[in-house]
C-alpha positions, 0 to 999 in steps of 0.5 A: 110546707103546707098542710090541708085538712078539711077546711083547715090549713097548717103553714110551715115555711121550711126555712130552719132545721130546728123549730120550736112549736107553741103548745096549742090546739093547731100544733096538736092538729098539725102533728096528727096530720103528719102522723097519719099521712106520712107515719101511717101512710093514709094517703087520703088523710090530708094533702101536703104541699112544699113551699113551691106549691108542689104536692108532697106524697105520703111516701116521699117523706117519714115522720118519726114520733115517740110520744113522751110518757106514752111510749114504753121505752123500757121494753126495748132495752130488754128486747122484749118480744114485739118491741121496736128494738127486738123486731128491727134489730132482728131484721138488721141481723138477718140482712147483715149475716156477714157482720154477726158471725156469732149468730151463725156459730149459735145456730150450728151449735143448736144443730149439734145440740141434737147430737149430744148424748144428753138429748139421746137420753132425753128421747129415751126417757120420753119414749119409755114403754112406747113402740118408737123412739121419739125423734127430735128436730130444730124447727126454727132458729129465732134471732129474736129469742136470742136478743130476749137474753140481752139488755142495754144498761140504761139505769144511769141514763136520763130520760132524754138520752133514753129517747134519743137512743130510740130515735137514733134507731128509727133515724137509722132505719130511715137513713135514706129518706127525707125525715121530719122528726117531732120531739116532745120530751123535755129538751136538755143540752145533750138533746140540742147538741144531738139534734145539731148533729143530725141537722148537718145530715139533713134532718128537720126537727119539730120540737115542743116548747119545752126547753131548759133555759141553759139550751138557748145559748147552744142554738145558733139558728132556729124558729119558733111557731105559733100555729093557726089553721088559717092560710096566712103566715107572718114571718119575723126575724129576731136576735137569738137573745129574744127567744127565751122570752118568747118561748116563755110568752107561749108556755101554757101556764103564762098563756092561761094567766097573762093577766099576771104577767108584766108589760113586756110579756103582754106586748109580745102576747098581743103582737103574736097571738092571732088565731087567724095567723101563723107566726113563723119566727126566725131566731139568728144572731142578727136582726132582720125584717117582717115578711108577710106571705 
């Protein structure tokens, strides 16, 4: 994939489904482009091409991203008005009435409420000393209001699981589309296993370089990308055993204090840090070679 935005060119070979992104300004700008073009459908924000140099239109792919620590997840779990869960699950219920028979029963019961003796008494109370008997009717049956009475118990769930619940809904809503998912919450074992299941369905993940040490062993194949804004990519294949060290090299704190690192770390940094080159590092359980594009 190639994203062109003004003078910048962000290259991203489509060879792995799980892709760790080094934390730098170019990564941030790439994510911004994908958000605006595919997420918000701003078709003039940038141009996007696949690996065969064919144009990808803004409506041919969806970009799914819930910013870590900036997304109010909790409102979803109590189905607050205007929350993602309230809005989208209301639509699901409305479009699948045969699977939510209780909703129709509640709707009918609401109509029957108007004929209750108590309602008649209320009408008389409100009409006291008036020349008319007030009438009452149901103007709107709001499924969203019913959902507000529900909640999902997430008290014992970790933050990563809460995010995955929300991503599950978004991926379901976009199940018939090609999707790229960007994740910037800290990656745990559960998150890796979850991503691997979605990879089987054709989902591509971009993942912020914040991975717990015990997760690397669960990855069979992935890429690590050190982004630039130039139209040049160097592809390098490594054994999976080297991923933790390379991930460490690109940690922001390590980059800021490279003078304090050991010789091997500095060698990796020297080889893979170049503002004019995007390094696309592929990790598998075997060695391969360097390929320049």
